[in-house]
Every structure is written in C-alpha cells, then in structure tokens.
N, C-alpha and C positions, 0 to 999 in steps of 0.2 A: 573645721574645714567642711564645706558643704558637699553634697553628693555629686554635683556637677564637676567640681574641682577634682574630687577623687576619681571620677570616671575619666576625666581628661588626662590625669596623670597616668592612670592605668593604660589608656589608649597610647600615650607616648611610649610607655614601656613595651607594649605589644608591637608598636611600629619599629622600635629599635631592635627588638628580638627578631622580627621578620627580616630586617635588613641583614643582621648577622647570620641568620640561618640561610638566607638566600645566597649570601656570599660563599658559604661553605659547600654548596653544591648538592648533588643528588642524595647523598647519604642522609640528609635531613628532610627528605620529601614528606615523610609522615609527620614530622614536627611542624612543617609548614602547613600541612592540611589541618592539623589541630589548631594552629594559630589562627588560620583564617576563620575557623568555626568560632573561636573565642572572640575574635574581632567582630564577627557578625552578631554574636550575643550581646556584646558590649554596646554596639550601635543600636540594637533593639531596646536595650535598657535605657539608653539616652533618649530615644524617641518616646518611650513610655513616660519618662520623667517629664519631658517637655509637654506632653499631652496632659498629664495630671496637673502640672503647674498652671497651664493655660486654663484648664477647667476650674481650678481653684480661684484663679484671678477673675474669671467670668462670674463665678458664684459670689465672690466678694463684691464685685461691682453691682450685681443684681441686688444683693442684700443692702448695699448702701442706698440704692435708689428706691427700695421698697420701704425704707424707714422714714 
C-alpha cells in the first residue's frame, strides 16, 4: 500500500472520529481540538508528499531529455 493510500485511510478515520466526538457534545471539546491539530498535520504531510512527488517527476523528465 502506498503512502497516499495510507494517509487517505487515516484521514477517513480522523473524519469519522470527528463526527462521533462532535455528536457527543461539550465534554469532548479538548479531544476535538486535538483532532483538528492532527488533521492539519496530516494535510501538511499530504501536501509535502505531493510536492516531493512533483519534483521527482520533473527531475525524471529533465533527466530523460538530457540523455
């Protein structure tokens, strides 16, 4: 399983957890705050992976044209 699939599945789990915690109300406010932080970190990791993959593809194309 590739990293993007793993991150997508983790995002699905985080969204489901947010829904459950949101339904349960005020007592889970701190858990919701933590969850938002985790989702932000996961989104940043996904962005970094996309940027790295894009740079690798650009380098591959550049290498092909220089040969």
